[in-house]
N, C-alpha and C positions, 0 to 999 in steps of 0.2 A: 644512064637515064636518071635525071634528077627527080627527086620526089617533090610533090606539090607543096608549095609553101602554105603554112596555116594562115587563116585570116588575120589581118592586122599584124603580119609578121614584122613589118617595118616599124610598128609603134613601140615606144619604150614602156616596158611593163613597170607598174608602180612597185615600190618596195613592199615586200611581204610583211604582214603582221604589224602594220603601222597603227591601225585602228581596230578595236574589238569592242564587244558589248561591255557595259560598265562593270558587270560582275566579274569580268576577266581582266579588264584593263585598269583596274584600280586596286592592285594588290597592296600598295603602300597604305591607302586609306583603310582597306579592310584589316590589315594587320594593326594599324594604329587603333582602330575601333575595338578589335578583339582584346588588345592589351588594356585599353582604357576601361572596357566593360569588366574585365577580370579584376582589375584593381578596385573598381567600384564595388563589386560583390564582396571581394576580400575585405575591404574597409568596413562594410556593414557587418559581416560575420565577426571579424576581429574586434569590432567595437562591442559586440555582445560578450565575447570571450573576455575582454579586458575588464568587464565589470566584476569578475570574480564570483558571480552568482551561480554559474553552471558547474556541474560535476566534472571531475578530472577526465573521465572517459570521453564525454562529449567534447570537451576542449581539445583533448589530444587527437581524436579522430578528425575533427573539423580542421585542425591545424595541419595535420598530415595530408588530408585531401587537398587543401589549398596549395600546399607546397608541391605536391605531385602535379597538380594541374598547371601551376606556374612553370615548372620545369618543362613539361611537355609543350606548353604554349611558346616558351622561349625557343624550343627546338623546331617549331613550326608544325607540330602535329595537330591533326584535326580532331573532331569530336570522337570520344571513346565509346559512347553508348548510342544505340539507335533510338529513335523516337518511341518505338514500340516497347523496348526494354525499359526506358525511362518512365513511361506511363505505368507499366506494371509494377515498377519499384515503388512509385508514389502510392499506387492503390494498395500495395502490400503493406506499406507503413501504416495505413489507416487501421489495419487489423492489429498492429502493435500499439496503436495510440491509447486504447483503454488501459492496457497494462502500464504504460508510462504514466498515465494520468492518475491511476488509483494506487499504484505501488511504488514505482521508481521515483517519480517526481514528488510524490507525497512524503517519502522518506526524507528527501532533501529539504522539504518545506516545513518540517515539524517545528523548527525554531522560529518560524515567521509569525508575526502578529495574526495573520489570517491564513492558516495553512491551506484551506481548500482553494481560495483564490490564488494563492501563490503557486500551488501545485498546477493549477490550470494554466497559469502564465508560463511556467517552466515547460510544460508539455507542449504548449503552443509554440514556444521558442524552439524546442527540439524539432518539431515538425517543419517550422520555417527554415531552419538550417539544413535539414535533410533535403527538402524540396529545392532549395537554392543550389546545393552541391550537385544533386542529380541533374538539374537543368543546366548547370555549368558544364557538365561533362557530355551533354547531349545537344546543346543549342546549335541550330543550323539556319533557321529562318529569322526574319525580322520579328515575327510574332514571339519566338523564343527569346530573342534579345530584349524586347520590351518587357516581357514577363520577368526576366532576370533583373532588369532595372527596378521593377516594382518590388520584387522580393528584397532587393538591397535597401530600398527606402523603408520597407517594413522592418527590416533588421535594425535600421537606425532608430526607428520609433520604439522598438522593443528595448534597445539600449538606453533610450531616454527614460523609459519607465523604470529600468533596473538601477540606474545611477544618475547622479547629477554632478559627478566629480569633474575635475578639469580634463581628465582623459577623454571624456565625452566631447568636450569642446574641441580638442585636437582632432578627434575622429570626425566631428561634424565639419570642420574646416576642410579636411582632405576630401570628405564625401561631397561637399559643395563643388570643389574644384573638379573632381572626377565626373560629377554629374554633368556639368557644363561641357566638359571635354567629350564625354560619351555621346551626349545627344547632338552635339555639333557634328561629330563624325557620322552618327546615324542619319542625320538629315542630309549630309553630303552623299551618303550611299543611296538614300531613297530618292533624292532629286536627280541623280545621275542615271536612273533606270532608263534604258533605251537610247542613251546618248553614246557617242563614240569619242574616244580620246586616246592620246598616245599612252603607251605602257609606262608606268612608273614603278620601277623595281624597288622593293622595300629597302634594299641596301645601297641605293644610288644616292648621289648628292641631292638630287631633286626631292627624294623621299625625306632626307634629313631636314631640308629647308621646310618642307610641308609639315613635318612633325613639330619643328620649332614654332612655326607660325600658328598651328593649332594649339600648341601648349601655351604660347604667350597670350593668344586670344582668350582661351579658357581661363587663364589666371586673371586677366584683367576683368573679364565679366564676373568671375567669382568674387573677386575683391570688391567690385562695385556693388554687387548684390549684398555682400556681407556688410559693407558700410551703410548702405541704405537700410538694411534690416536692423542694424544696431541703432541707427537714428530713430527708426520707428519704435523700436523696443523701449528706448528711453523716453519717448514723447507720449506714447499712449498711456492714459491713466491706468494705474495698477492698484488693486485692492486685495490681492491674494496674500496668503501668509507663507507661501513657499512654492518652489518650482516642482510641479507634479507631486506635491506632498502626499496626496491621497493615494497615489499609486506606487510610492517608494516603499515596497512591501518588506524588504529585508535589509535594513541598514547594518553597517558594520558595528557590532555591539562589543563592549568590553565589560568585564565583571570586576568585582572587588569593592564597590561602593554601595553598601546597603546597610540595613540596621542589624546585620549579623555577619561579622567578618572573622574568619578563622585565620590564625597566624600563618602567614606564608602566601596568602592570596595576592596581596599587593606586590609581593616580590616577583610573582609571575608576570604581573602587568608591566613591571619596570624593565623587562627584557624586550619590550616592543617599543619601536620608535615612531609609531603612527601618531599623527597630530590629532589631538582631541579638542583643543581650544586655541583661539587666538584672542588676545586681549589688547585693546588699545586704550591708553590712559590720556585723559585731558591734562595738559600741562607737561611738566618735566617727567619723562618716563623713569628717571632714576629714583623717583620716590617709591616705586614698587619693586626695586631691584631685589629686595629681600622679602617680598610679600609671600605669605602662605595663603593660597586661595582655598578658602574653607568650604568643605562640602558637608560631611556628616560627622557629628560628634556622638561618640558611644560612651556609655556610662558604666556598664557592668562587665565584669570579667569572671569567667568560670575556670580559668587555668589554661584554656586552649583557644578561646574565642572571645571577642568583644561584641557586646550587643546592647540594645536599648529596650527595656521592657515596654510593653504596650502602654500607650498613654493617649490622652485626649489631645488632639491637635487643633490649633486655631486655623479657621478658614479665613484667608486673606482675599478680599475681592477688590478688583481694580476700580479706579474712578473713571470718569468719562474720558480721560486722556490715556487710559490704559496703564496707569501707574499704580503699583501696589505699595501701600504704606505699611512698613513692618513695625510691629510693636517693639518697644525696647525690651531686650532680654537680659540686660545686665546694667550695672551702674555705670553711668557715663564718666569718662575721665575729665578732670578739670581742663587739661590741655589736650586739644585734639585739632586735627586739620581735615577738611572735607576732601573727598576723593570721588571723582566721577570717571567711570570707565565703561567701555563697551566690550561685550563678550560675544564671540561667534563660536558656539559649542557644537561639536560633532555629535551624531547619535551615539549614545552610550547606554549600557544596561543598568541604568540607575535613574531614579527620579530626582536626584539631588540637583539643586541649582548652586553653582559655585560662585561665591562672593568673597569680597574682602571683609575682614573683621568689622564688627559693629555696623552692619548694613542698616541703613535707614529706609531705603526704598529701592524698588526695582521696577522696571517697565519693559514690556516686550510681549510677544505673542507666544503664549505657553500652551494654549489649547484651542479647541474649536470655538469660533465666534458665532454667536446667535443673534440675528437681527430681530428686534422686538417689533410688535405691530406699530408702535409710534415712530419707528424709523431709527431708534437708537440701537447701539450694538452692545450686547452683553459679552464681555470677554470671559476667558476661563478664570479659574481661581487657583490659588496656591495654598499650601499647607505649611504651617510653622509650628515646630514642636518646642518643648520647654528648654531645650539646649540651644535654640537659635538656629537650628538646621532648617533649611527651606527646601520644600519638595514641590515638584510639578504634580498637578492632579492627574495628568495623563503621562504615559511613557514618553521619554525623550527619544522617539524613533525617527525624528527628522532633525535637520540642522535648526538650531535655535539661536536667534540673535536677541540679546537683551542688554539693557543698560542698568547699571547699579550705582547707587550713591551710598558711601560709607563715611563714617566719622572715625578716622584712625586715631587711636589714643597715643599720646606722647607722655610717657611717665618716666621720671628720673629714678635712678637707683636709690637715691637718698630717700625719696618719698616711699618707695616700696619697702625699705628697711624700717620705716616708722609705722607701718600699718599694724592694726590690732590683730590679735590671734583669736578674737571672739567671732567665730563663724556662725552665720544664721543656721537655724535648725534644718531648714530645707536643704541647704548646701551640705551639711554633715550627713543627712540621710541619703542624699543622692550620689555623693561623690567620695565617700570613704568606704564603700563596699569592697570586700575582698573575699576570694575563695580560700580554702585551705592551702597554705603555701609551704614551701620548703623552709625549715627554720633558718637556713643559712641566708635567705633573702632578707629577713628582718635584721639579722646581725650585721649583714653587709651595709644595709641602709643606715643603721645606727653608727657603724664605724666610719662611714663616709662623712656623716654630718656631725660628728662628735665635736668638732671645733667651731661649728657655725653657730652664731648667736641669734640670728633672725630667720624667719621663715624664707625670706628671699635668698639669704646666704645658703640655706640648706638646699633649696632648689638648684642654685647655681653649682653647689658642690657636687650634687648627684649628676647634673648634666656634664660637668667637666670630667668627672671620673669615668663616665661611660665613653666620652669622646676620646680620652687619652689612654684607656686601658683595654678597649675593644676595637676590633677592626670591622670595616664595612665590606660585605660580600653579598653577591646574589646567588652564590653556589652553596646551596644547603642540601646537597646530596647526602644520602645515608638513611639509615632506618629511622622511623619516627619514634619519638619518646612519649611517655605518658605526661611528662612535665616539660614542655618545650621551653618555658621561660627559665627554669632552673638549669636546663641543659645549655641554654645560651649564656647564662651568667657564670656558670662554674665548670663547664666542660668545653664547649666549642669556642666560646669567647669571641665569636664573630657572627655576623648576621646582617640583615638589612633593616630598614627604618622601622618596620613593625615591631621587631624585637627591642630596639633601643627605646621606642616610645612606650611600649608595654612595660619594660623594666623600670623606666623612670616614673611612670604613673603609679605602678604598684609600690615602689619604694617610698614615694611621697605619701601615699595613703597609709603605709605601714607606720610612718612616724607622725600621722595625724594631720597631714596637709591635704586639703581637698584638691583633687586633680582629675582630669578626664582625658580621654584618648580621642584625638581629632584626626580626620582623614581629609585629603584634598590633593592639591598640586603645588609644587614649587613654582617660582615665577617663570621658569623656562629660559629660553634664549631670546634676547632682544634682537629684532631685525631692524637695523637702522634704515633699510631701504623702504620697507613698508610702514615703519613707525609703530610696530606692534610686537607683543611678546608671543613667541611660538611655544606652546605648551604641548608636550607629547605624553604618551602613556608612560614613558620612562621617567617622567617628572612626577608621577604619582607618589604621594608621600604621606607619612603619618608623623604627628608630633604631639606635644603635651600642652594642655592649657591648665594653668594653675590659678586658683582663686585667691584674690587679695581684697579684703573688705575695703570698700570705698573706691576701688578701681576696677573691680570685675575680674574677668578672665584674661590672663596675660599669657602670651605664647612663649614656650620654651622648646627648643629643638635639640635633642641630645644626640642626633645622628651625625657621625663624622662626615666631612665633605666627601662626595664621590669623585668620579673621574672628571677632569677638566674638559670643557667643550673643545671640539675639534676646530682647527683653523686651517687656512690654506685656500687654494683656488676652488677646490670642489666644495668646501664648506661655504664659500662665498656664492658660488652658483646655486647651492641649495637654498640660500637666503632669497635669491631672486625668484626661484621656483616657489618658495613658500609665500612670498609676497604676491605672486601671480595667483596662487590658490586662494589667498585671502581676498584679493580683489574680485576673483570669480565668485566666491561665496557671498561676499558683501554686496556687490553691485549687479549681480545677475541672478543667483539662486534666491536670495532674500530681497530682491529689488521690489519695493512697494511704493505706495504713495508718499510715505515719509521720506524715502530716499529721493523721490522726485522733488519734493520740497527742498531737501538739503542740496540737491544738485542745482536747482534753480537759484537758491540763495548763493551758492558758491560761484555760479556763473555770473550772477549780478555783481558780487563783490569783486570777482576777478576782472570783469569788464570795466568796472569803475576804477579798480586799481591800475589796470593797463592804461585807461584813458588818462588818469592823473599822472601816471609815469611818463606817458608820451608827451603830454603838455609840459611837464617839468623838463624833460630832455630837450624839447623844442625851445623852451624859454632859455635854458642854459646855453644851447647852441647859438641862439639869436644874440644873447648878450656877448658871447665870445666873439662872434662875427663882427658885431658893432664895435667892440673894443679893438679888434684887429684893424678894421677900417679906419678908425680914428687914429690909431698909431701910424698907419700907412699915409693918411692925409697929412699928419704932422711932419712925417719924413719927406713927403713930396714938397710941402711948403718950405721946408728947411733946405732942400737941395735945389741947385740951379740947373741940374741936368735932367731932372725928372720929366718936365714937359717935352723937351726935344726928344728924349728917349721914347716917350709914349707916342709921339707923332711918328717917329721912324718905325716903331713897332706896328702901328696901325697901317702905315703905307705898305710895309712888308706883308702884313696879313692880307691886305686888299689884293696885292699882286699874287699872293699864294692862292687865294680863292678864285679870283677872276682875272688873273694876269694875262693868260693866253687870249681870252676873248677881247680884253681891252686892247692889247697890243695889235691883234688882228684888225679891230675896228679902227684904231688910230692910223695904222698903215694904209688901210683902204681909203679913209677920208683924206689923208695926205695925198695919196695917189690921185684921187678924184680932183682935188684942188690943183695939184701940180699939172694935171693934164686938162685943165679947163678949156684950152683952145684946141685940143686934139679930138680924136675919134674914140668911141666906146670900145673897151675890151670886154671879154667875157666876165672877168672878175668884177670890173666896175659896174657892168650891167646887173650882175647878180646882187651886188651891194645895194644899188638903187631899188631893185625889185623887192629885196628884203625889207627895206625901209618902208616901201608902199604897203606891204603886207602888215607890218607892225602898226602903221597908222590906221588901216582899215580894221584890224582886229580890235584896237582900242574903241572903235565905234560899233562893234558888234558883228563885223563881217570877218569870219575866220575861214581861211582856206583849209579844206579837208585834204588829208594826204592822198585820197583817191582821186581828187580833181586835178585835171591838167590846168595850166595857167589860162588857156582860152576859155575853158569851162567855168573857171572861177570868175573871170572877167565878165562873161555873159550872164552870170548869176547875180550881179550887183543890181539891186532893185531900183536904185536912185538914178533917174535919167541924167541929172547934172554931173554925176560921178562916173557914169558908165563910159563916157567918151574918153576922159583922161586915163581911166584905168585901162581901157582897151588900147589906147595909144602907147602907154608905157609898157604894157604887156607885149605888144608887137615889137617895140624896140628891143626889149629884153630877149625875146626869142630870136630876133634877127641877129643880135650881137653874139648870143651864146651858141645858137645852133645853126644859123644860116650863114654866118661869116659875111654879113652885110654891114659894113661900118656905117655909123651915124655919128654926128657931132655930139660930144659930151654935153654941151650946153643945151641941146634940144631936150634930152632926157631930164636934166636938172630943172629946166623950166617947167616941164610937165609935172614933175614932182612938187615944185613949189606951188603951182596952181592947184594941185590936188590937196596939198596941206592947207592952203587958204580956204578952199571950199569946205573942207571938213571943220575947220575952225569956225567958219560962218554958220554952219549947221548947228554946232554946239552952242553958239551964242544965241541963236534963235530959240533953242529949247529952254 
């Protein structure tokens, strides 16, 4: 007994699991979205960590948490925390927040200009990172995902507050790309709710194509947004003095340049390769290849440290253009050359402004600007001491861009040997001071200069002796001594620039020559890519300035040359990176109205130059073409084969372009004439009908491809043309489709009559 067949047993069942709800049938989109969102959050957090402003514990824990989540996401693991646990974790952190605000972050922020505000910022950043990580480990719903994206954006804002370095630009570019990618995938998920679709396995070729399409779309959108944003950035008027300058709370500071420097401090700086300044010089950069960028001059020595006693400083106020005119501090040299240069100085723990010798003026934004009631702007002020050292009235806690003008002295050796030894009383009082010294120091100075006849020769002798008899080193390990200068001269016989400069200054003073101790930077490394000098902390230097009546203070450097600059592929890549950092600082961080004016002038000059160059190129090409045509014309006139060859070429060209059509037309016309007394064939009828269509189209009646020949004939509005058109159409259809022969002359006569009627209508018009 057979069992009853189920209903619709004969029907073909559809394949199972072809369509499912969107939350199950889009695993490829879901995985793409999760990975993109994770990278978005990771970029925001790592951007904060890359600023270097957070403590090591926070950076380590956040990095490990991101690494663990990335591994689990790669393996396809789901959320690790429930929503309830995540909520309790965030609420519990608020109990820890006061301790972080008042104790932990406050300890880190002690060195900041505003410790309270900086501690509040750090504690808020800690809370932001914690909340982002907890939500990253517990996100399940669209609401969680959107909240994570908001936290990532807040992390980028916090990073912008903490730094303006080029690392932030790189993070911002990745963040923009991932933002577009994440929200595109999120919108795809949201729009597909309730829909049905075939399953797309995350590891299938379809998923790979989908990922590539989403990635390419996101990249194109991000690049477009970035280009539009850059254009808007450069066009909108700017009057600020720096990028988030008021919120950049803890810059990277360096020490060693103050009015009180202990021997050994600058040696510690020289072990760091961080960039502190970039200098661009107008004209030939080789003019400053040996320049000493002067910062602070120190006058007194107590045996262990150089310092400058308290003194009254001159207040230098800028004019309406923001230029500070510096009072002359020494006697000008008869032979000098002007030097104009631009400096982009990083934040440093010094108020000094570094300039070339004999600075005449400086212009830039050195402090807060105040707008007066009359609309004018009062700039900050600078301080100038009696040594010619220039100081900012506020701390250099942000990047500063300024321009300087100096009058560089050019003095010959012969002139320096002729100077008088009668020094002004003020110079003797200020620059011959000495502490109690080891007696060997005076004997060594007298021994070195015994054969020197002039003050210049004595200074040169001491400098050469130090360079040739002592070695340069930054390794000064060992116990400290009570007399570091004597230890350098008679025991270690090696040291860095501080010891060489101190030794020369002291020995010059011992023999009665006024000298002083100057600090600043060597010229650094010239970057031919960016056209600027890169000055690092390792270029920090000290040297000696010797006074010559009638010429002022002349620089002497007794320090032996250090290690040569590195070369090679990596060094070259480093120059490209430094150029990029300079461009970032110059045209983005410090971009203001003056930069806009300079950019507009450069664009105007460039466009005018390009236009002139294009016209010149066109003129030269035109002259060259005319010259060649004239030569060709003379050759053609002189040759008897040129015109026949040209005629043959034109005939060949004509046949190459229209040869098949022309041959077919000629054969058809010949056939029509050859069979003038016979009957129509299909080909001859088609030829005559095509000629009729051509004549009618010239008068404005064109046959549509959708019209049949009879429909077209019936559509002719002119009564006198309607009859011949209809007759010729009937003959055409009879000969081609009906196999009803008709005389050739009959169709030709109708066509001649139609041509005459059309010509008559044209003449009447």
